[in-house]
Each structure stands twice: as structure tokens, then as C-alpha cells.
N, C-alpha and C positions, 0 to 999 in steps of 0.2 A: 898803644897797648890794646885799646878797644878794637881798633881796625884789625890788628893781628889776630885777636880772639875771634872776631867776626868771620875772617877768612877760614880759620880753623874749624869753626862750627859749620860753616857752609860746606866745607870739604868733607866733614864727617857725615853730614846729611846726605850729600850726593853719593858717598861710599856706601851708606846704608841702603839707599834706594837701589843702587846697582846690585848690591849683594842680596837684597831681599826680594828682587823681582826676577821672575823666570825669563831668561833671555836666550837667544840662540847661541851666544858664544861667550867666551872669557873676554872681557873688555880691557884694552890697554889705552889709557888716556895720555896723550901728549899735548903739546901746546897747540898743534894745528890739526892733528889726525886722530881718528878712532880706528883702531885695527882689531880684527878679531878672526878667529878660526875655530870651527867646531865640526868634528867628524860626523857626528850623528845627524846634523842638519844639513851638511854639505854647504855651509855658508862660509865665505871667506872674502874679506875686502881689506884694503889698506888705506882707504880715505873715507871721509864722512859721507860724501855723496853716493859712492858705491855701496856703502853700508846701508844707507837709507833705501836705496833702490832694491837692494837684494832682499831686505826684510819685506818690503812692499810686495815684491814678486812672490814671496812665499805666503802671502795673505790670500784670502778668498776674494779680494776685490780685483778680480781679473777683468780685463777689458772684455766686454761681451762680444765685441765685433772688431776685427782688423781686416782691412782691405788692401789688396795689392794690385798694381797695374800689370795686366797680363801682357807678356811679351815673348815672342818666339825669336826675337833678335837679341843680340847682346846689349845690355845685360839681361839674360834670360829670366823669365818668371812664368813658368808653365803650370806647375803644380801648386804654387803658393808657398812651397817649403824651401825653395832655393835661397841661398844666402844673398843672391843678387836681386831678389825681389825689392821693389820700391813701393813703400806704403803710400796710400792715398786716403783722403778723408771724404771721398765722394758720397759716402753713406750719410753725411750730415745734411740737415735741412738746408735748402738753398742751393744744393749741389746735385749733380746727376752722375751716376756710375755708367760707364761705357759697357756695352754688351761684352761679356766675357771677362769682366773684372773678377779677380779671385777674391772670395770672401771667406775668411775663417770666422766661424760663428759658433758660439755656445748655445746649442739647442736646449740644454738644461745644465744645471750645475755640474761641473766637472765632466761634461761631455760636449765636445766640439766636432764639427765636420767642416770640410772645405766644400764651397759651392762656387758656381759661376753665374754671374748675372745674366738673365734672359732679357729683362727690360726693367727700366726705372722711370716711373712717371713723375718723379720729384717728391712723392710722398710715400709711395709703396715700391719696394724692391722685390721683384719676383726673380727667384734664383733656383738653380737646379743643382743637386748634389754632384760632387765630382765623380764618385764611383757609383756603381749600381747599389741601390739600398737593399733590394731583395734580388734573389737569383733563381735561375732555372725554374720558371713558372709559366704556365699557359695564360694567354689572354682571356680565353673562355674555354674551360676544360670540359664542359658538358658535351659539346659537339662542335664540329667544324662549321661554325656559324657566327657571324659578327652582328646579327640583328638584335642581340640582347645586350651588347656592350661588353666591356672588360670585367665581367662578373667574378673572375678568379683573381686577377692580378691587382685590381684596384682595392678591394677590401684587404688583401694581404699587405699592400703598401700602407694603407691607413693603420692597420694593426701595428706594423713595424715602427711607425713614427708616432704612435699615440701618446708617448711620454715626452715629446718634444714641446715642453711648456713655453719656450721662449720664441715661438713662431705663432703667427696669427692663426686663429681658427677659421677655416675656409668653409663657407656655406654656399652651396651651389646645387643646381639640378642639371645634369648632363642633357644637352639638347635644348635647354631653356635659358640657362644663365650664360651670359657672355663670358667666355674664356679667351682672352686675347683676341678681341675684335669681332669674333663670331661665336654664336652658340652652336658650334659645330660638333657633330659626333662622327661624321664621315667625310672623307676627302678623296678627291680624284686627281690623278696626275694628268697634266695638260701636255700638249705636244712639245712645249719647250722644257719639259721635265720639271716644271714647277708644281706647286700644290694649290689646288683650288678647293676650298672647304665651304661650299655653299649647299651641300646636300647631306641631309641626315640619313643614316642607314640603320640606326637603332633608336629605339624609343626611350624616353626618360622614365617610363613607367616601371621598367624592370629594375634598374639601379635605384630609382627613387632620389630623394633629396639626400645630399651628402653633407656631413658635418665632420670635418677632420682636420688634422694638422698639415696634411700634405696631399697632393694630387699628382697625376702624371702629366707629362708634357703633351701638348697637342701637336699634331702634324704641322699645323699652321705655324706654331711657335718655332718648331724645328726648321721650317722652311724660311722663316724670317731671319734666321742666323746665316742662311746661305745654302742649306742642305737642299739638293736636287734629287728627284726621284729617278729610279731606273726601271726598265722593263725587260722581261725575259724574251729571249729568242729574236731580238732585233739587232740591227747594226746601225750605227750612226757616227758621224765624224766627231761628235762631241764626247765619245767614249774616252775616259781618262785612264782606265786600267787595261791590263792585258787579257783579262777574262772576258768572254762574250757577254757574261751576265753582270759585269761590274760597271754599270753606267754611272757616269759622273762621280767616279771614285775620288774622294778627297774634296768634294765640293763643300762639305761641312767644315767649319773651322776646327782646328785640332782639338780644342777643349771640349767639343761636343762628342767626340768619340774616343777620347782618352780613357785609359783603364779598361780596355776591352782586349780580346785576343789580338796579337800582332801589334800591339801598341807600345812595346818597350823601347822602341827607338826614340820616343819623345816622352818617356816617363810612365808608361803604362805599367800595370802590375802583373800582366800575364804575357807569357811568350807564346809562340805559335802553337805549341801542343801542350801547353800547361793546363792542367785541370784544377778547378777550384775544389772546396771541401765537399761539394755535392757530386763530384765525379765527372763533371764536364765544365768546359769553359763558356762563359757568357760571350757570345759572339756579337750581341747587340742588346738594345733595350726597347721595350714597347713604348709606343705613344698611346694616347687615349682614343685615337681616331681609327675608325674602320676604313677599309678601302672600298670606296663606292663602286668600283668596277666589278667586284665579285663578293658574294656573301661569305665565302670561306676565309677571307683575308683581313688582316689588320696591319697598320703601318708600324714600322720600327725604325730606329736609327741603327744603321748597320756598322759593323766594325771597320768597313773600308771608307767611312765618311760620306755616306749617302743615305737617302731615305728608300727603304725597301718595304715589301710586305710579305707576310708569311701566314701559313695556316693558324687559325686562332688557338688550336690545341697544342701547337709546337712549344717545347719547353727548354729550348736553348737560349731563351731570352730572359732578361731581368727587367727591372724598373728602377728608375731614379726619382727620388723625391723632389717635387717642385713645391717650394714654400714661399710664403710672403712675410716680410717684416716691414714694420712702419717706422719711418725715420722719426727719431725723438730727440736728437741732439741739436 
């Protein structure tokens, strides 16, 4: 009799707890499963584990970071959103992410972006946003001159990313602080179409010391992924495209020039003649590096997958945020 009353009391208590607690669904208790369905919360499950997982996914305890192995072969994972993407935990301490690894990262609460890994030293992961962060902006709008640096585009990029509280604060001085091996501000293309960044063509005094959540990629970093430069008005057996000016087309890995004009064949967001909200399509994105061959030019990553240079006041270019995160797991 006591045992029977004990079970009854426990059952009543459980019932009161369920009835008196705000939950996502009407709960049906059976001997082995918990099932629920609720239209307002869009939650539905027919077993205990799925119920727990689904409620957890609705909470604010999201994973700050998820990484996927980049693959252009089957199973493909190019953008990070394909169902065939394979997760990796290379972002954890003691492991290293390969260049090009796709990173889904919450830059602040309820705002995430996809990035690609540029380099990983085992402690710090440096990665670049998948799409252009800002669009249609000049490198230096004042005049056709690269001697003062990216005075227009860099501050605009810093402003656009100023609320990204979950990435490291970067403190550096252009031309003084080492950014990927060199304290470079200017680069020159060599005879083998590679980039040599041993010459500064703008001084650090104009831009001054920077303290921001993001910066621009350097031409040297782009070159390190495989991007080669091209030159106008020349011919060479290494030309990869049909245009006389499209030298070393496709030398960059696909993830470096995805989401630009002409890139829809591998997941890009713009087609050949599609304009963005500013009235024109971003055909490329600026690097932080000036072209040491001529004062009017700065380097960019071109939509054909090569490194090119353009007039500093040209506005068909955008910029992609380069950020750093520290491994903490």
C-alpha cells in the first residue's frame, strides 16, 4: 500500500512539474519515449534523444565555430553549406587547419559568416570572409596615387566589422608590423608571375597605427595560396585564359575568388552581368598592397582567379575581412 501511494505521489509531482513549467510542446509520456509537437516553436520529435537535441538547438548555446573540409571533388564542400560537407575539429588546440578550410563562425551573438583559412600557426587561425564584406569602393579615393596606402577602403572595412566582438583585436602599423612574414606595403610581380613583397611604396605615417577587428589581405598572403600575377600587353606560353590580358587565369584556388562575377558555376552569388545593390558587380577585391611598379596602382584578387592591379580610385572592387581567432579548446 505504501509503495503504491509513493508511486502515485511521484506521478502527481511529475505531472505538476510538467504542467507548471513553460515548455516547447505538449508532452506524451510512454514507457520508452517522449513525443511532442508544437506549431508555434516548430519543434517535433518522437524519441527522447531527438527531443533533447532539438530543445538544445533552440537554446542560445550555439557552437561558436564549425569547420568543414574544403573539397572540389565528391563529396563536394565548396561553400560550407552543402549537405556533403564533412566536419573537422582542426580548430582545436594541438591541431592545424589546412589552408582553404571552411569556417562557419559567430562573429557576435546571432550573427555568423563563412570564412576560409589563410594560415594556421597552431595557436592563431587567420581567415578571410567568403564574400566581399564591403563593395564598390576605391583603394585611395583622393587621387590616383598609392603612396598613402588604402586610405579609403581600409577604414571602411574596419567600420563595417567594428561590432564583431568574437574575433581578436588587431593592433598593427602598416609598413612596420609584420603581416604574414613581411612588414610589406608594396609588392612587385616577378618574371615568373609570382609576388615579391620586399619594397614599401607607402609610408606608415599616413594611416598610422591601426586597432581594429579586421584587416585586408596582403598580396603576399594571396600569392601564398597560389595566386599568380598578370601583366598587360604581353604574351607568354603560361597564359591560361583566352584574353590577352588574362594571365595565369585560375591560378588562385577556387575559394579565393568565389562569390565574384562569373563565379556561379562553382557556387558564386553573381552571374556574368548581375549587378549588386550598388548598381554594379564586384569583379574583384583589394589587397592591402600597393603595386611597386607604378604609383597609380594597387593589387587586387581578380574574378578570373589571378592577382592583378588597378588604379587606386577605381570603384568596381570590394574588400574581404581578414580576421584572427585564438584556439581555446
